[in-house]
N, C-alpha and C positions, 0 to 999 in steps of 0.2 A: 586592483587592490581591493580587498574586501574590508568591510567595516564591522565594528561590534554590532551585534543583533542581526547581521545578514543571515539569511537562510541559504545553506549550500548543500551540495550532495558530494559525499566523499567517494573514493575509488571503489568502495564496496557497494555503492548505491544507496547508502544510508542518508537520510535527511538529517542534517545537523545545523546547529546554531553556533555562530561565532560569538563566544562569550568574552574573549579577550584577545589582544594582540600584544605579544611580548617582543620588545626590541632588544637587541643585543643579548639574547637569551642563549644559554648553552645547555643542550641536552646530551652532551658528550660527543658531539660531532663538530664542535666549533661554534662560535657565536653567530647568531642569525636572527632574523625576525620570524616569529612563529605565530600562526593562528591557533588559538585554543578553541577546539570544537567540543560540543557535547551533543549526543544524539537528541534530536528534536522529540522523538517519541521515546522518552526515557522513563517509563513508568517503574521499571524494576530496580534500576541501579543508578543513583545520581553521582556516583564516583567515577564513571567512565568519562575520560577526557582524551582527546586526540590532539597531539601537537604536530602541526603541519607546517613545514617550512614555506614561507611566503614566496620564495623564489623558485619553487618547483611547480611549474605549470602542469596541468592535467591531473593533478592529485585531487583537486576539488573544483567544482564548477558551481555557478549560481543555480539555485533551484528554478525550475520553470515557472513563469508567471502565467496568469490566466489566458492571455492572448496566445502565448506560445503553446499552451496545452490544447486550446481549441483548434489551433492550426494543425497541430500534430494529430489530433483525433480526426480532423477533416481529411487529412492525407492518408489515413489508414487504408481505405479501399485501394489506393494505388501502390501500397507497399507490397512488394513481392516476397512470398515465402521462400525459405530455403530448407533443404533437408539433406543431411549427410548420413548415408546408410551405416557406415562404420561407427560404432558407438564411441570408440576412443578418439577418433578424429573429430566426430561431432562434438564431444565434450570439450575438447581443446579449442576448436574453432568458435563454438558458441560462447565459451568463457571469454575468449579474446574479444568477440564482438560486444559482449556485455561489459567487459572491463574498459572498453573504449569510452563508455559513458555517454555515447551518442544516443539520444532518445529515439531516433528513427530506427537505429539498429536494435534497440531494446524492444520496440514494438514489432520489428521484424521477427525477433525470436519468439515473442508471445504468440504472434499470429501463426508462425510455423509450428510451434508446439501444439497449439489449439487445433490446427488443421489435422495434424498427424493423430492427435488424440481422438478426433471424430472418426477418422478413417479406421483406426484400430477398434473403436467401439462397435463399428458395423460388423466386425469380425469377432466380436466378444473378446477382444484383447485390450491390453492397457499399455500406457507408456511405461517404460522401465522406471524403477524406483529413482534412479539417478536423474532421469529426465523430469519426472514428476516433481522431485525435490527442487531442482533448478528452476522449473517453471514457477513453483510456489514462491521461491526467493525473489525472482524477477518481479512477479506481480505484486508481492508485498511491498517491495521498495518503490516501484513506480507508482503504485496506488497511494502510498504514503506521500510521495512527492506531489502528486496531483491533488491530494486532499488539502495540502497546505496552500497550493496555488489557487484552488477553486473554493477554498474555505468551506469544505464539506468533510464528512468523515471518510476514512479510507474504505469503509463498508459501502458507502454510497457511490464510489467512483465507478464501479463496473456498470451500474444502472445508468449513471450519467453518460458514460461512453456509449452504451447501447442506445439510449434515447437520442443522443447527438447524431449517431450514425443513421438513425431512422429519418432524421430531418434532411439529410443530404440527398 
């Protein structure tokens, strides 16, 4: 059970803050307990709110804490990349892995995209627009989460990861 002020990550990978917990609330699907979330990085629109049923597991998870982030970064060299040649199957499978919310799988995706990107650049080619957009979405969300857990800006996260990997 989450509490007010907890920092969580929703199914879309967005970092959110629990601002309220509504008991016996009805959003048209029957009365239930709901978490009211707002995006943590909510500079553009303060009216965005998500109502998440408290009894639905897997829709939100706790944001990673500093120790968990460090352990995840330290495990990065041992995470194996994957690549699916068929773009439609790749898009579906990679989306499924991302939607699982598992940080290791998210890092697997980033590592896989980055490796493929480097391979293509050697041939003066690029990732497809779809792949590049998805990579940008994944990195933005995980870097936002890391920035909260590490108490740094999201722009500093990539350098932090790079420096941490040099120490290993």
